[in-house]
BANUVO-272734 format. One record per residue (C-alpha): residue number from 0; residue in three letters; x negated, y negated, z negated. Coordinates in nm, 2 decimals, padded with zeros to 4 digits, m for minus. Example, Ala and Ser with C-alpha at 12.3 -4.5 7.8 and 13.67 -1.06 7.14 Angstrom:
<pts>
+-----+------+--------+--------+--------+
|  nr | rest |     xx |     yy |     zz |
+-----+------+--------+--------+--------+
|   0 |  ALA | m01.23 |  00.45 | m00.78 |
|   1 |  SER | m01.37 |  00.11 | m00.71 |
+-----+------+--------+--------+--------+
</pts>
This chain:
<pts>
+-----+------+--------+--------+--------+
|  nr | rest |     xx |     yy |     zz |
+-----+------+--------+--------+--------+
|   0 |  PRO | m09.06 | m10.17 | m10.83 |
|   1 |  ASN | m09.41 | m10.03 | m10.78 |
|   2 |  LEU | m09.48 | m09.67 | m10.83 |
|   3 |  LEU | m09.79 | m09.56 | m11.03 |
|   4 |  TYR | m09.88 | m09.20 | m11.10 |
|   5 |  ALA | m10.18 | m09.01 | m11.25 |
|   6 |  LYS | m10.28 | m08.66 | m11.15 |
|   7 |  ILE | m10.53 | m08.40 | m11.29 |
|   8 |  GLY | m10.53 | m08.07 | m11.10 |
|   9 |  ILE | m10.17 | m07.97 | m11.07 |
|  10 |  GLU | m10.06 | m08.19 | m11.36 |
|  11 |  GLU | m09.93 | m08.54 | m11.29 |
|  12 |  ASN | m09.72 | m08.81 | m11.45 |
|  13 |  TYR | m09.58 | m09.14 | m11.32 |
|  14 |  THR | m09.42 | m09.46 | m11.40 |
|  15 |  TYR | m09.31 | m09.78 | m11.23 |
|  16 |  PHE | m09.40 | m10.13 | m11.30 |
|  17 |  ILE | m09.19 | m10.43 | m11.20 |
|  18 |  LEU | m09.33 | m10.74 | m11.04 |
|  19 |  ASN | m09.10 | m11.01 | m11.16 |
|  20 |  GLU | m09.09 | m11.24 | m10.86 |
|  21 |  GLU | m08.79 | m11.38 | m10.67 |
|  22 |  PRO | m08.78 | m11.23 | m10.32 |
|  23 |  THR | m08.67 | m11.41 | m10.00 |
|  24 |  ILE | m08.35 | m11.35 | m09.80 |
|  25 |  ASN | m08.40 | m11.44 | m09.43 |
|  26 |  ILE | m08.08 | m11.49 | m09.24 |
|  27 |  LEU | m08.16 | m11.39 | m08.88 |
|  28 |  SER | m07.82 | m11.45 | m08.72 |
|  29 |  GLY | m07.45 | m11.50 | m08.81 |
|  30 |  PRO | m07.18 | m11.53 | m08.86 |
|  31 |  THR | m07.12 | m11.42 | m08.50 |
|  32 |  PRO | m06.87 | m11.53 | m08.37 |
|  33 |  ARG | m06.81 | m11.83 | m08.60 |
|  34 |  GLU | m06.43 | m11.80 | m08.56 |
|  35 |  ILE | m06.22 | m11.48 | m08.61 |
|  36 |  ASN | m05.86 | m11.38 | m08.66 |
|  37 |  ARG | m05.77 | m11.20 | m08.98 |
|  38 |  THR | m05.66 | m10.84 | m08.93 |
|  39 |  GLY | m05.30 | m10.75 | m08.84 |
|  40 |  ALA | m05.08 | m10.57 | m08.59 |
|  41 |  GLY | m05.19 | m10.66 | m08.24 |
|  42 |  ALA | m05.48 | m10.88 | m08.36 |
|  43 |  SER | m05.80 | m10.91 | m08.17 |
|  44 |  ASN | m06.13 | m11.09 | m08.23 |
|  45 |  THR | m06.13 | m10.98 | m08.59 |
|  46 |  ILE | m06.49 | m10.88 | m08.64 |
|  47 |  PHE | m06.79 | m11.09 | m08.73 |
|  48 |  ASN | m07.16 | m10.99 | m08.76 |
|  49 |  ILE | m07.45 | m11.09 | m08.98 |
|  50 |  GLU | m07.81 | m10.99 | m08.95 |
|  51 |  GLY | m08.11 | m11.05 | m09.18 |
|  52 |  GLU | m08.38 | m10.91 | m09.41 |
|  53 |  ILE | m08.50 | m10.93 | m09.77 |
|  54 |  LEU | m08.88 | m10.96 | m09.82 |
|  55 |  ASP | m09.15 | m11.02 | m10.08 |
|  56 |  LYS | m09.19 | m11.39 | m10.12 |
|  57 |  THR | m09.57 | m11.37 | m10.13 |
|  58 |  ASN | m09.67 | m11.10 | m09.88 |
|  59 |  ASN | m09.35 | m11.06 | m09.68 |
|  60 |  ASN | m09.34 | m10.69 | m09.75 |
|  61 |  PRO | m08.98 | m10.55 | m09.72 |
|  62 |  ILE | m08.77 | m10.50 | m10.03 |
|  63 |  LYS | m08.64 | m10.17 | m09.90 |
|  64 |  TYR | m08.31 | m10.00 | m10.00 |
|  65 |  SER | m08.19 | m10.30 | m10.18 |
|  66 |  GLU | m07.83 | m10.40 | m10.24 |
|  67 |  LEU | m07.70 | m10.74 | m10.12 |
|  68 |  ASN | m07.35 | m10.89 | m10.17 |
|  69 |  LEU | m07.19 | m11.11 | m09.91 |
|  70 |  LYS | m06.98 | m11.39 | m10.07 |
|  71 |  LEU | m06.68 | m11.55 | m09.89 |
|  72 |  LEU | m06.64 | m11.89 | m10.05 |
|  73 |  LYS | m06.39 | m12.18 | m10.00 |
|  74 |  GLY | m06.32 | m12.47 | m10.22 |
|  75 |  GLY | m06.50 | m12.32 | m10.52 |
|  76 |  THR | m06.30 | m12.00 | m10.50 |
|  77 |  ASP | m06.45 | m11.66 | m10.43 |
|  78 |  TYR | m06.26 | m11.47 | m10.16 |
|  79 |  SER | m06.51 | m11.19 | m10.12 |
|  80 |  ALA | m06.24 | m10.93 | m10.22 |
|  81 |  TYR | m06.08 | m11.00 | m09.88 |
|  82 |  LEU | m06.38 | m10.88 | m09.69 |
|  83 |  MET | m06.34 | m10.54 | m09.52 |
|  84 |  PRO | m06.46 | m10.27 | m09.56 |
|  85 |  SER | m06.63 | m10.43 | m09.87 |
|  86 |  SER | m06.88 | m10.71 | m09.95 |
|  87 |  THR | m07.17 | m10.47 | m10.02 |
|  88 |  ILE | m07.47 | m10.45 | m09.79 |
|  89 |  TRP | m07.76 | m10.20 | m09.82 |
|  90 |  THR | m08.09 | m10.27 | m09.65 |
|  91 |  ASP | m08.29 | m10.00 | m09.47 |
|  92 |  PHE | m08.66 | m09.90 | m09.52 |
|  93 |  ASN | m08.77 | m10.22 | m09.36 |
|  94 |  GLY | m08.55 | m10.44 | m09.58 |
|  95 |  TYR | m08.33 | m10.51 | m09.27 |
|  96 |  PHE | m07.95 | m10.52 | m09.24 |
|  97 |  ASN | m07.71 | m10.56 | m08.95 |
|  98 |  TYR | m07.34 | m10.54 | m09.06 |
|  99 |  ASN | m07.00 | m10.60 | m08.92 |
| 100 |  PHE | m06.71 | m10.74 | m09.13 |
| 101 |  GLU | m06.34 | m10.82 | m09.11 |
| 102 |  VAL | m06.11 | m11.00 | m09.34 |
| 103 |  ALA | m05.78 | m10.88 | m09.47 |
| 104 |  SER | m05.45 | m10.97 | m09.31 |
| 105 |  ASN | m05.35 | m11.19 | m09.61 |
| 106 |  THR | m05.67 | m11.39 | m09.62 |
| 107 |  PRO | m05.59 | m11.76 | m09.64 |
| 108 |  THR | m05.69 | m11.93 | m09.31 |
| 109 |  GLY | m05.96 | m12.20 | m09.30 |
| 110 |  ASN | m06.33 | m12.25 | m09.31 |
| 111 |  TYR | m06.55 | m12.04 | m09.54 |
| 112 |  THR | m06.91 | m12.06 | m09.66 |
| 113 |  LEU | m07.10 | m11.74 | m09.65 |
| 114 |  ARG | m07.37 | m11.66 | m09.90 |
| 115 |  LEU | m07.59 | m11.35 | m09.96 |
| 116 |  ASP | m07.67 | m11.26 | m10.32 |
| 117 |  PHE | m07.94 | m11.02 | m10.44 |
| 118 |  ASN | m07.89 | m10.93 | m10.81 |
| 119 |  GLY | m08.18 | m10.68 | m10.86 |
| 120 |  THR | m08.03 | m10.35 | m10.75 |
| 121 |  ILE | m08.28 | m10.13 | m10.56 |
| 122 |  ASP | m08.21 | m09.77 | m10.49 |
| 123 |  TYR | m08.52 | m09.55 | m10.50 |
| 124 |  ASN | m08.32 | m09.23 | m10.50 |
| 125 |  TRP | m08.46 | m09.17 | m10.16 |
| 126 |  HIS | m08.79 | m09.08 | m10.31 |
| 127 |  PRO | m08.84 | m08.70 | m10.30 |
| 128 |  VAL | m09.04 | m08.67 | m10.62 |
| 129 |  TYR | m08.96 | m08.98 | m10.83 |
| 130 |  PRO | m08.60 | m09.09 | m10.76 |
| 131 |  THR | m08.48 | m09.38 | m10.96 |
| 132 |  LEU | m08.20 | m09.64 | m10.93 |
| 133 |  PHE | m08.32 | m09.99 | m11.05 |
| 134 |  ASN | m08.09 | m10.25 | m11.19 |
| 135 |  LEU | m08.30 | m10.56 | m11.25 |
| 136 |  PRO | m08.06 | m10.86 | m11.29 |
| 137 |  TYR | m08.35 | m11.09 | m11.39 |
| 138 |  ILE | m08.48 | m11.06 | m11.03 |
| 139 |  ASN | m08.22 | m11.24 | m10.82 |
| 140 |  THR | m08.19 | m11.48 | m10.54 |
| 141 |  SER | m07.93 | m11.62 | m10.29 |
| 142 |  SER | m07.92 | m11.75 | m09.94 |
| 143 |  THR | m07.64 | m11.95 | m09.78 |
| 144 |  PHE | m07.56 | m11.94 | m09.41 |
| 145 |  SER | m07.60 | m12.26 | m09.22 |
| 146 |  ASN | m07.28 | m12.20 | m09.02 |
| 147 |  GLU | m06.93 | m12.16 | m09.17 |
| 148 |  LEU | m06.69 | m11.89 | m09.07 |
| 149 |  LYS | m06.35 | m12.00 | m08.96 |
| 150 |  VAL | m06.06 | m11.76 | m09.03 |
| 151 |  THR | m05.75 | m11.80 | m08.82 |
| 152 |  THR | m05.43 | m11.60 | m08.78 |
| 153 |  LEU | m05.32 | m11.44 | m08.46 |
| 154 |  THR | m05.07 | m11.67 | m08.29 |
| 155 |  THR | m04.76 | m11.47 | m08.21 |
| 156 |  LEU | m04.53 | m11.53 | m07.92 |
| 157 |  LEU | m04.18 | m11.64 | m08.02 |
| 158 |  PHE | m03.94 | m11.55 | m07.74 |
| 159 |  ASN | m03.58 | m11.61 | m07.85 |
| 160 |  PHE | m03.28 | m11.54 | m07.62 |
| 161 |  TRP | m02.91 | m11.63 | m07.66 |
| 162 |  ILE | m02.60 | m11.57 | m07.45 |
| 163 |  ASN | m02.33 | m11.83 | m07.52 |
| 164 |  GLY | m02.52 | m11.91 | m07.85 |
| 165 |  THR | m02.50 | m11.54 | m07.96 |
| 166 |  THR | m02.84 | m11.41 | m08.08 |
| 167 |  PHE | m03.00 | m11.14 | m07.87 |
| 168 |  ASP | m02.95 | m10.86 | m08.13 |
| 169 |  ASP | m02.56 | m10.90 | m08.13 |
| 170 |  TYR | m02.49 | m10.67 | m07.84 |
| 171 |  TYR | m02.11 | m10.67 | m07.86 |
| 172 |  GLN | m02.09 | m11.05 | m07.82 |
| 173 |  PRO | m02.00 | m11.25 | m07.63 |
| 174 |  VAL | m01.69 | m11.11 | m07.45 |
| 175 |  ILE | m01.56 | m11.31 | m07.16 |
| 176 |  ASN | m01.29 | m11.28 | m06.89 |
| 177 |  ARG | m01.34 | m11.27 | m06.52 |
| 178 |  ASN | m01.44 | m11.61 | m06.36 |
| 179 |  GLU | m01.57 | m11.74 | m06.69 |
| 180 |  ASN | m01.93 | m11.85 | m06.73 |
| 181 |  VAL | m02.20 | m11.75 | m06.97 |
| 182 |  ASN | m02.49 | m11.97 | m07.09 |
| 183 |  LEU | m02.82 | m11.79 | m07.09 |
| 184 |  SER | m03.07 | m11.98 | m07.32 |
| 185 |  VAL | m03.44 | m11.92 | m07.40 |
| 186 |  TYR | m03.68 | m12.07 | m07.65 |
| 187 |  LEU | m04.05 | m11.99 | m07.59 |
| 188 |  GLU | m04.32 | m12.08 | m07.84 |
| 189 |  TRP | m04.68 | m11.96 | m07.87 |
| 190 |  GLY | m04.82 | m12.17 | m08.16 |
| 191 |  ASP | m04.65 | m12.47 | m07.99 |
| 192 |  PRO | m04.34 | m12.49 | m07.76 |
| 193 |  LEU | m04.44 | m12.39 | m07.41 |
| 194 |  ASP | m04.36 | m12.64 | m07.13 |
| 195 |  ASN | m04.33 | m12.60 | m06.76 |
| 196 |  GLU | m04.32 | m12.22 | m06.78 |
| 197 |  ASP | m04.11 | m12.02 | m06.53 |
| 198 |  ILE | m03.84 | m11.81 | m06.69 |
| 199 |  ASP | m03.67 | m11.55 | m06.47 |
| 200 |  PHE | m03.32 | m11.43 | m06.55 |
| 201 |  TYR | m03.17 | m11.10 | m06.43 |
| 202 |  ASP | m02.84 | m10.90 | m06.45 |
| 203 |  LEU | m02.98 | m10.55 | m06.47 |
| 204 |  THR | m02.64 | m10.39 | m06.47 |
| 205 |  GLN | m02.57 | m10.52 | m06.12 |
| 206 |  ASP | m02.93 | m10.55 | m06.01 |
| 207 |  ILE | m02.90 | m10.92 | m05.95 |
| 208 |  PHE | m03.17 | m11.19 | m05.98 |
| 209 |  LEU | m02.99 | m11.48 | m06.13 |
| 210 |  GLY | m03.26 | m11.75 | m06.09 |
| 211 |  THR | m03.57 | m11.92 | m06.24 |
| 212 |  VAL | m03.57 | m12.21 | m06.48 |
| 213 |  GLN | m03.87 | m12.40 | m06.62 |
| 214 |  THR | m03.91 | m12.46 | m06.99 |
| 215 |  ASN | m03.89 | m12.81 | m07.14 |
| 216 |  ASN | m04.03 | m12.83 | m07.49 |
| 217 |  GLY | m04.00 | m12.45 | m07.50 |
| 218 |  ARG | m03.63 | m12.44 | m07.39 |
| 219 |  ALA | m03.47 | m12.32 | m07.07 |
| 220 |  SER | m03.11 | m12.23 | m06.99 |
| 221 |  LEU | m02.91 | m12.11 | m06.69 |
| 222 |  ILE | m02.54 | m12.08 | m06.63 |
| 223 |  TYR | m02.42 | m11.75 | m06.50 |
| 224 |  ASN | m02.09 | m11.78 | m06.31 |
| 225 |  THR | m01.89 | m11.46 | m06.31 |
| 226 |  ASN | m01.65 | m11.40 | m06.01 |
| 227 |  ALA | m01.45 | m11.15 | m05.83 |
| 228 |  SER | m01.76 | m10.93 | m05.76 |
| 229 |  THR | m01.87 | m10.92 | m06.12 |
| 230 |  VAL | m01.83 | m10.57 | m06.27 |
| 231 |  ALA | m01.62 | m10.50 | m06.57 |
| 232 |  GLY | m01.79 | m10.38 | m06.89 |
| 233 |  PRO | m02.12 | m10.46 | m07.07 |
| 234 |  HIS | m02.39 | m10.64 | m06.87 |
| 235 |  LEU | m02.75 | m10.60 | m06.96 |
| 236 |  ILE | m02.91 | m10.95 | m06.91 |
| 237 |  TYR | m03.28 | m11.01 | m06.96 |
| 238 |  ALA | m03.51 | m11.31 | m06.95 |
| 239 |  LYS | m03.87 | m11.26 | m06.83 |
| 240 |  TRP | m04.18 | m11.47 | m06.87 |
| 241 |  GLY | m04.49 | m11.31 | m06.72 |
| 242 |  SER | m04.51 | m10.96 | m06.88 |
| 243 |  ASN | m04.29 | m11.07 | m07.18 |
| 244 |  TYR | m03.92 | m11.04 | m07.20 |
| 245 |  ASN | m03.61 | m11.05 | m07.42 |
| 246 |  TYR | m03.27 | m10.91 | m07.35 |
| 247 |  SER | m02.91 | m10.88 | m07.47 |
| 248 |  TYR | m02.56 | m10.81 | m07.34 |
| 249 |  PHE | m02.23 | m10.98 | m07.26 |
| 250 |  THR | m01.91 | m10.79 | m07.18 |
| 251 |  LEU | m01.67 | m10.87 | m06.90 |
| 252 |  ASN | m01.33 | m10.76 | m07.03 |
| 253 |  ASP | m01.14 | m10.65 | m06.73 |
| 254 |  ASN | m00.95 | m10.35 | m06.61 |
| 255 |  ILE | m01.13 | m10.02 | m06.53 |
| 256 |  THR | m00.97 | m09.74 | m06.34 |
| 257 |  LEU | m01.04 | m09.37 | m06.34 |
| 258 |  ASP | m00.92 | m09.17 | m06.04 |
| 259 |  VAL | m00.92 | m08.79 | m06.00 |
| 260 |  GLN | m00.96 | m08.74 | m05.62 |
| 261 |  VAL | m01.01 | m08.37 | m05.59 |
| 262 |  GLY | m00.91 | m08.09 | m05.81 |
| 263 |  PRO | m00.87 | m07.87 | m05.98 |
| 264 |  SER | m01.01 | m07.67 | m05.70 |
| 265 |  PRO | m00.93 | m07.39 | m05.67 |
| 266 |  ASN | m00.61 | m07.44 | m05.88 |
| 267 |  GLN | m00.59 | m07.07 | m05.96 |
| 268 |  ILE | m00.86 | m06.89 | m06.15 |
| 269 |  ASN | m00.92 | m06.58 | m06.36 |
| 270 |  ARG | m00.98 | m06.66 | m06.72 |
| 271 |  GLY | m01.32 | m06.58 | m06.87 |
| 272 |  GLY | m01.53 | m06.61 | m06.55 |
| 273 |  GLU | m01.42 | m06.80 | m06.25 |
| 274 |  THR | m01.47 | m07.18 | m06.23 |
| 275 |  PHE | m01.30 | m07.48 | m06.08 |
| 276 |  THR | m01.42 | m07.83 | m05.99 |
| 277 |  LEU | m01.30 | m08.18 | m06.05 |
| 278 |  GLN | m01.42 | m08.48 | m05.85 |
| 279 |  GLY | m01.34 | m08.84 | m05.89 |
| 280 |  THR | m01.46 | m09.20 | m05.96 |
| 281 |  ILE | m01.45 | m09.46 | m06.23 |
| 282 |  SER | m01.45 | m09.82 | m06.10 |
| 283 |  ASP | m01.37 | m10.18 | m06.15 |
| 284 |  ALA | m00.99 | m10.21 | m06.08 |
| 285 |  SER | m01.04 | m10.56 | m05.92 |
| 286 |  ASN | m01.33 | m10.50 | m05.68 |
| 287 |  GLY | m01.37 | m10.12 | m05.66 |
| 288 |  LYS | m01.74 | m10.13 | m05.77 |
| 289 |  PRO | m01.86 | m09.83 | m05.97 |
| 290 |  ILE | m01.88 | m09.85 | m06.35 |
| 291 |  LYS | m02.22 | m09.72 | m06.46 |
| 292 |  PHE | m02.32 | m09.48 | m06.73 |
| 293 |  THR | m01.97 | m09.41 | m06.88 |
| 294 |  GLU | m01.86 | m09.11 | m07.08 |
| 295 |  ILE | m01.54 | m08.92 | m06.98 |
| 296 |  TYR | m01.33 | m08.66 | m07.16 |
| 297 |  ILE | m01.16 | m08.36 | m06.99 |
| 298 |  ALA | m00.84 | m08.25 | m07.17 |
| 299 |  LEU | m00.63 | m07.94 | m07.11 |
| 300 |  PHE | m00.26 | m07.93 | m07.19 |
| 301 |  ASP | m00.03 | m07.62 | m07.19 |
| 302 |  ASP |  00.32 | m07.60 | m07.07 |
| 303 |  THR |  00.45 | m07.77 | m07.38 |
| 304 |  MET |  00.19 | m08.05 | m07.34 |
| 305 |  THR |  00.00 | m07.93 | m07.65 |
| 306 |  ASP | m00.36 | m08.02 | m07.64 |
| 307 |  VAL | m00.56 | m07.70 | m07.59 |
| 308 |  SER | m00.88 | m07.85 | m07.47 |
| 309 |  TYR | m01.08 | m07.61 | m07.68 |
| 310 |  TYR | m01.02 | m07.35 | m07.41 |
| 311 |  LEU | m01.24 | m07.54 | m07.17 |
| 312 |  SER | m01.61 | m07.47 | m07.13 |
| 313 |  SER | m01.70 | m07.84 | m07.18 |
| 314 |  ASN | m01.51 | m08.16 | m07.25 |
| 315 |  TRP | m01.75 | m08.46 | m07.27 |
| 316 |  PHE | m01.95 | m08.57 | m06.97 |
| 317 |  GLN | m02.19 | m08.86 | m06.92 |
| 318 |  LEU | m02.19 | m09.02 | m06.57 |
| 319 |  ASP | m02.48 | m09.18 | m06.39 |
| 320 |  ASP | m02.50 | m09.51 | m06.22 |
| 321 |  THR | m02.29 | m09.40 | m05.92 |
| 322 |  GLY | m01.96 | m09.40 | m06.12 |
| 323 |  THR | m01.87 | m09.07 | m05.97 |
| 324 |  PHE | m01.81 | m08.72 | m06.12 |
| 325 |  ASP | m01.83 | m08.37 | m05.97 |
| 326 |  LEU | m01.77 | m08.13 | m06.25 |
| 327 |  THR | m01.76 | m07.75 | m06.26 |
| 328 |  LEU | m01.56 | m07.60 | m06.55 |
| 329 |  SER | m01.41 | m07.27 | m06.67 |
| 330 |  VAL | m01.19 | m07.14 | m06.94 |
| 331 |  ASP | m01.27 | m06.88 | m07.20 |
| 332 |  SER | m01.14 | m06.53 | m07.20 |
| 333 |  GLY | m00.88 | m06.60 | m07.46 |
| 334 |  THR | m00.70 | m06.86 | m07.26 |
| 335 |  PRO | m00.33 | m06.78 | m07.21 |
| 336 |  ALA | m00.23 | m06.68 | m06.86 |
| 337 |  ILE | m00.01 | m06.98 | m06.78 |
| 338 |  ASN | m00.01 | m07.31 | m06.60 |
| 339 |  PHE | m00.20 | m07.60 | m06.75 |
| 340 |  THR | m00.23 | m07.97 | m06.69 |
| 341 |  ILE | m00.58 | m08.11 | m06.65 |
| 342 |  ASN | m00.64 | m08.47 | m06.76 |
| 343 |  VAL | m00.96 | m08.68 | m06.72 |
| 344 |  GLY | m00.99 | m08.98 | m06.94 |
| 345 |  PHE | m01.22 | m09.28 | m07.00 |
| 346 |  TYR | m01.20 | m09.43 | m07.35 |
| 347 |  GLY | m01.44 | m09.73 | m07.37 |
| 348 |  VAL | m01.77 | m09.54 | m07.41 |
| 349 |  PHE | m02.08 | m09.67 | m07.22 |
| 350 |  ILE | m02.39 | m09.46 | m07.26 |
| 351 |  TYR | m02.65 | m09.72 | m07.16 |
| 352 |  SER | m02.93 | m09.52 | m07.32 |
| 353 |  PHE | m02.90 | m09.28 | m07.03 |
| 354 |  PRO | m03.14 | m09.30 | m06.86 |
| 355 |  ASN | m03.35 | m09.44 | m07.14 |
| 356 |  ASN | m03.56 | m09.72 | m06.99 |
| 357 |  GLN | m03.80 | m09.99 | m07.10 |
| 358 |  PHE | m03.53 | m10.16 | m07.30 |
| 359 |  ASN | m03.43 | m09.86 | m07.51 |
| 360 |  GLU | m03.07 | m09.95 | m07.42 |
| 361 |  PHE | m02.77 | m09.97 | m07.64 |
| 362 |  ASN | m02.46 | m09.74 | m07.64 |
| 363 |  PHE | m02.12 | m09.91 | m07.66 |
| 364 |  TYR | m01.82 | m09.76 | m07.83 |
| 365 |  PHE | m01.53 | m10.01 | m07.78 |
| 366 |  ASP | m01.21 | m09.99 | m07.98 |
| 367 |  ILE | m00.96 | m09.92 | m07.71 |
| 368 |  LEU | m00.68 | m10.07 | m07.92 |
| 369 |  THR | m00.86 | m10.40 | m07.89 |
| 370 |  TYR | m01.01 | m10.34 | m07.55 |
| 371 |  SER | m00.72 | m10.18 | m07.36 |
| 372 |  ASN | m00.88 | m10.26 | m07.03 |
| 373 |  PHE | m01.15 | m10.01 | m07.12 |
| 374 |  THR | m00.92 | m09.71 | m07.11 |
| 375 |  SER | m00.79 | m09.51 | m06.81 |
| 376 |  ASN | m00.69 | m09.15 | m06.75 |
| 377 |  ASP | m00.56 | m08.95 | m06.46 |
| 378 |  ASN | m00.42 | m08.60 | m06.42 |
| 379 |  GLY | m00.55 | m08.34 | m06.18 |
| 380 |  ASN | m00.38 | m08.32 | m05.84 |
| 381 |  PHE | m00.24 | m07.98 | m05.92 |
| 382 |  GLU | m00.17 | m07.77 | m06.23 |
| 383 |  LEU | m00.43 | m07.52 | m06.31 |
| 384 |  LYS | m00.30 | m07.16 | m06.30 |
| 385 |  VAL | m00.49 | m06.92 | m06.53 |
| 386 |  ILE | m00.46 | m06.55 | m06.45 |
| 387 |  ASP | m00.53 | m06.25 | m06.67 |
| 388 |  PRO | m00.74 | m06.02 | m06.45 |
| 389 |  ASP | m00.65 | m05.72 | m06.66 |
| 390 |  ASP | m00.27 | m05.77 | m06.63 |
| 391 |  ILE | m00.21 | m05.54 | m06.33 |
| 392 |  ALA |  00.14 | m05.45 | m06.22 |
| 393 |  ILE |  00.20 | m05.16 | m05.98 |
| 394 |  GLN |  00.53 | m05.17 | m05.79 |
| 395 |  PHE |  00.66 | m04.87 | m05.60 |
| 396 |  TRP |  00.94 | m04.84 | m05.35 |
| 397 |  VAL |  01.10 | m04.53 | m05.19 |
| 398 |  ASP |  01.30 | m04.61 | m04.88 |
| 399 |  ASP |  01.30 | m04.98 | m04.98 |
| 400 |  ASN |  01.44 | m04.89 | m05.32 |
| 401 |  PRO |  01.23 | m04.97 | m05.63 |
| 402 |  ALA |  01.13 | m04.66 | m05.82 |
| 403 |  LEU |  01.23 | m04.64 | m06.19 |
| 404 |  SER |  00.95 | m04.63 | m06.44 |
+-----+------+--------+--------+--------+
</pts>
C-alpha cells in the first residue's frame, strides 16, 4: 500500500494505491536449534527460534507491519495448529521478525519442513491519521527454510522395583518369616535399557546399606537375607541410582512385645487436675530392638473391668523411632473416686508417615486377627487410685472415744 493525499489549506483527502508486486521473504536464521522436544511435564529444550524479514522485491524497502504465517509440514500434512503460541507472525516497522515457538505435547515426532507464507495482510492501523487494515490475497509469496525441524519426545526414566516379584506400589506384600530371604529387583530404562549402572539398595527401617549391584540389560537384583537381628514389622526398602530412586516395603511377621516399665506414677491422684506418668518400650521379642513409629492405645478399666477409657485425657499416642514412651495423663473431674486398672496396648498400627520424609511414607493398619504377632498389651505396675478432693471427712475423738455426729 502507498498513501496519497491532497491538501488545500486545512482541507485534505487521501487514498491508497496498491503496487501489485510479489515481495521477498528473507530467512536470516532458523530453525535454531534444529531439534527440540515437544512440550510436556519436565520437558526441556522445547523452544526454537526463527528470524527474517519481508522486503520489496525491487527496491528492498521493508513491508512493515505485515502478517506472516509459519507452516509446520510433514508428508503433505499441515501440522501448523500444533505450533505454540500460534503460527502468526507480525513484522515490525522495518519488516523484521524474530520469534520463538514451541510445539504441543501431542505433536507427532519426526522431521518437519518449515515454510513462511505471506497472504497480503498488512496492518496500517498504526497510522495516526489514515489507519487501515489491508487484506490483499492477490499479493502473496512463500519461502521455505533450508533446514528441517526435528521434533522429539522427552525420554522418561523407567525405574521399576520389585520385592519378591511384588510391584513397588503393593506395600502390604510380601510378608515373610524370620530367616527367610527377599529378592530385591530393579529394571532401569532411559529410552533403552541401561547397562553397567550401579544400583544401591538400602533398608531404611534399620538404617542398613545392603549392597551395590550393576545392571545388565537394565536389570539388577540382590538377595536380602533376614536373620536374628532383623526387626519385626514393615521394612522400607529403596533402590537408588544417582539422584533417582524407587521404594517399597516387605513385612517381617514376628512377635512384638510392649512392656510398661514405670507407672502409673504416682499411683494416687486427685481427679480433674493431677497427672500421672507411664513409661515403657515396644520392641522385637526376639532381639529386643526398638519397633519404630508405632501407635499405642491407653485404656482405663474400673473395678468391674468395664472399659471407661473416656475418663482419660488422651488415649492414642504415636511413638518415634526409639520405640519408647513417656506419657503424662490425667482423668477428668467426673471420674469416680475408685481404683482403676491401666492397660497400654499395641494393635498393629505403624505410622511411617511420622516424620514425613522424602518418601511420603505409608501407614500400616494390620488386621490383628491375621497378624497376631503384631498385638501386645501390658497393665500398669499398680492400680491407679482416683481421689475426690472435695470428699473431706472430719473424725473427732474425746478421750479416745469417737464422737457421735
